[in-house]
Structure formats: structure tokens, C-alpha cells
C-alpha positions in Angstrom: 1.3 -9.6 14.5 0.2 -11.9 11.7 2.5 -13.2 9.1 1.8 -15.2 5.9 3.4 -18.5 5.1 6.6 -17.5 3.3 8.1 -20.1 1.0 11.9 -20.5 0.7 13.9 -18.3 -1.6 13.8 -19.2 -5.3 11.7 -18.3 -8.4 8.5 -18.1 -6.3 9.5 -17.2 -2.7 11.6 -15.5 -0.2 14.1 -16.8 2.4 17.1 -19.2 2.2 16.7 -22.7 0.8 20.0 -24.1 2.0 22.7 -22.8 4.3 25.2 -22.9 1.5 23.0 -21.2 -1.1 24.5 -17.7 -0.4 22.7 -14.6 0.9 19.0 -14.3 0.2 18.0 -12.4 -2.9 16.5 -9.0 -2.1 12.8 -8.5 -2.5 10.8 -5.3 -3.0 8.8 -4.4 0.0 6.7 -1.4 1.1 4.6 -0.6 4.2 1.0 0.6 3.9 -2.6 0.1 4.8 -4.9 -2.6 3.3 -8.3 -1.2 2.3 -11.3 -3.2 3.4 -12.6 -5.4 0.5 -16.1 -3.9 0.5 -14.7 -0.4 0.2 -12.0 -1.4 -2.3 -14.8 -2.8 -4.6 -16.8 0.4 -4.4 -13.7 2.5 -5.2 -12.6 0.4 -8.1 -16.1 0.9 -9.7 -15.3 4.6 -9.9 -12.4 3.9 -12.4 -14.3 1.5 -14.7 -15.4 4.2 -17.1 -11.8 5.1 -18.1 -10.7 1.5 -19.0 -8.7 1.4 -22.2 -5.3 0.7 -23.8 -3.6 3.6 -22.1 -5.0 2.8 -18.7 -4.0 0.1 -16.2 -6.8 -0.4 -13.6 -5.9 -1.5 -10.1 -7.5 -4.8 -9.0 -9.7 -4.6 -5.9 -7.3 -6.9 -4.0 -4.4 -4.5 -4.6 -6.1 -1.3 -3.4 -4.1 0.1 -0.6 -2.6 3.3 0.9 1.2 3.5 0.7 2.9 4.8 3.8 6.6 4.0 3.1 7.6 3.7 -0.6 9.1 0.4 -1.8 12.7 -0.6 -1.0 14.9 -3.6 -1.7 15.1 -5.8 1.4 17.3 -8.8 2.1 16.0 -9.7 5.5 12.3 -10.1 5.5 12.1 -11.3 9.2 13.9 -8.1 10.3 11.5 -6.0 8.2 8.6 -7.7 9.9 10.1 -7.0 13.4 10.4 -3.3 12.5 6.8 -3.2 11.3 5.7 -4.6 14.7 7.9 -2.0 16.5 6.3 0.8 14.6 2.8 -0.5 15.3 3.5 -0.6 19.1 4.0 3.1 19.1 0.8 4.1 17.3 -2.9 4.2 17.9 -5.8 2.9 15.8 -7.7 5.6 13.8 -10.3 6.2 11.2 -9.2 6.6 7.6 -11.6 8.8 5.5 -11.7 8.5 1.7 -12.8 12.0 0.8 -12.5 12.7 -3.0 -11.7 10.9 -6.2 -10.1 12.7 -9.1 -7.1 12.8 -11.5 -3.6 13.6 -10.4 -1.0 14.4 -9.3 -0.8 17.2 -12.0 -4.2 18.1 -13.5 -2.4 19.4 -16.6 -0.8 16.0 -17.2 -2.7 13.4 -15.1 -0.9 10.1 -14.7 -3.4 8.4 -12.4 -6.9 8.4 -11.0 -6.7 8.4 -7.3 -8.7 8.9 -4.0 -7.5 11.5 -1.6 -7.6 10.5 2.1 -7.8 12.8 5.1 -4.4 13.4 6.5 -5.3 12.8 10.1 -2.7 13.3 12.9 -2.7 9.6 13.6 -1.6 8.6 10.1 1.1 11.2 10.0 2.4 9.9 13.4 2.2 6.3 12.0 4.2 7.2 8.9 6.9 8.9 11.0 7.1 5.9 13.2 7.6 3.7 10.2 10.3 6.0 8.7 12.2 5.8 12.0 11.8 2.1 12.3 13.2 1.5 8.8 15.8 4.2 8.9 14.4 6.0 5.9 13.7 9.6 5.0 11.2 11.1 2.6 11.2 14.8 2.1 8.2 14.9 -0.2 4.9 16.2 1.2 2.9 13.3 2.5 -0.4 13.0 0.6 -2.2 9.8 1.7 -4.1 8.4 -1.3 -5.4 5.3 -3.0 -4.4 4.7 -6.6 -7.3 3.3 -8.7 -5.8 3.6 -12.2 -2.4 4.4 -13.8 -2.5 6.3 -17.1 0.4 5.8 -19.4 -0.4 8.5 -21.9 -3.3 10.7 -23.2 -4.0 11.7 -19.6 -5.5 15.1 -20.5 -7.7 13.6 -23.2 -9.0 10.9 -20.9 -9.7 13.4 -18.2 -11.6 15.6 -20.7 -13.7 12.7 -22.0 -14.3 11.2 -18.6 -14.3 14.1 -16.1 -14.1 12.6 -12.6 -14.1 14.9 -9.5 -16.4 14.0 -6.7 -16.6 13.8 -3.0 -16.9 10.5 -1.2 -18.3 9.3 2.0 -16.3 6.1 2.8 -14.5 5.6 6.1 -12.5 2.6 7.5 -11.3 1.9 11.0 -7.5 1.2 10.7 -6.3 -1.2 13.4 -3.4 -2.8 11.5 -0.5 -1.9 9.2 0.8 -4.2 6.5 4.1 -5.1 4.9 3.5 -5.7 1.2 5.7 -7.5 -1.3 5.7 -6.3 -4.9 5.1 -8.9 -7.6 8.1 -11.0 -8.7 9.0 -11.1 -12.4 6.2 -12.8 -14.3 3.7 -12.4 -11.4 0.9 -10.0 -10.7 -0.6 -8.5 -7.6 0.8 -7.5 -4.2 1.2 -10.0 -1.4 0.8 -9.1 2.3 3.9 -10.5 4.0 2.9 -9.4 7.5 0.2 -7.5 9.4 0.8 -5.8 12.8 -1.9 -4.5 15.1 -1.7 -0.9 16.3 -1.1 -0.7 20.0 -4.5 0.8 20.9 -6.3 -1.8 18.8 -5.1 -4.6 21.1 -1.7 -6.2 20.4 -1.2 -9.9 19.7 1.0 -12.1 17.7 -0.3 -15.1 15.7 0.4 -17.1 12.6 -2.0 -17.8 9.9 
């Protein structure tokens, strides 16, 4: 397992500065898969044509697949241990990026996204994470990568810039990541920890 250097709690960090400073402030975390930089750059290019005031494009560094939606967490070390626990129970696998298009409702699209193949391994991994974090999610699991979020005029944008094409990208997934959402006034996700899937070879190290 690899963890990033986490600064103390305060305006720019997580954790507890002093023993008498009270309980740590909760941070917004989620579990997912980091997309390889070279694939992320190619995927982001697919959204460049819809750039405009109603569209918020995702930066290449923020391209990911969400496995467990965000939650408020007060103990980041405990969350990292649970990530490691889930990784130990799962195998490495190939993630296939198969189609880019608008969604989730074509009548009122709110995003441009890439559908990923729902392989058995990713379904098992998600179930392991849900169990580790004691969470439930009754919604159908549809693994995807969000490339752009559309605030309004989705139907008009989709009509002017029709995008619906098959892709041929694939990535070997050997780790799962714990992400932290941006703090107020900041931008971009931060990887708090990365845990290797058991069949990928398990080790613990610090950056």
C-alpha cells in the first residue's frame, strides 16, 4: 500500500495538529480507480469540442472511475486500512473503455462519459469495498469515466456536437485508490492512498 504525505489538519490538510485541538474535521473521500495518464489524455481530447460556458471539462489528472461514492470521513488512517483490506480480497484485471457518449439520460444529458466494461472482477472489487466501508448502494453499477459535466442546454449541446463512438482503450488495473475531494477554494482530486490488488503482488511502502 502506498500513501501520500498527509499534512496536519487545518485549512490545507487532514489529521490532528495538537492533542487538545478536538476531533479532526471530516474530509470527503471516495474509492476508485486512477486512469493511466496516457489514456486519460486521449479520453479528455474527446470532450474538447463541447467546451463552453455550460460545460465543465474534467482535467486529465482528475480522470478516474468511481467505485464507492463520496462520504464524510473523520479517520483517514482507518479508511486507508479498509482500502488495503478490500484490495487483499481481489485480483488484478483489465479495464476496457468501450464507448464515449452523453448520459445518463439521452433526453436530458448532464455529462459526457465513457462506459467501461462491467467485468466480473470490478463487480467483486466494488462489493469488497462496500463491505469494507460498511456502505450500501442499491443503484445499478455502471462503471464509467466522466469527461465533462453539463450544467444546462444538454440537449442542444448534444445536437450540435453529436458524440457516440466505440473506443479501443484498455488498462491493466493493479491498484485501487482512495481519493480526497477538493477542500473549499481548491481544485482537483488528491490520491490519499493506493493499495495493490492481491494478485498484482502485495506490498506496503511510503512515498
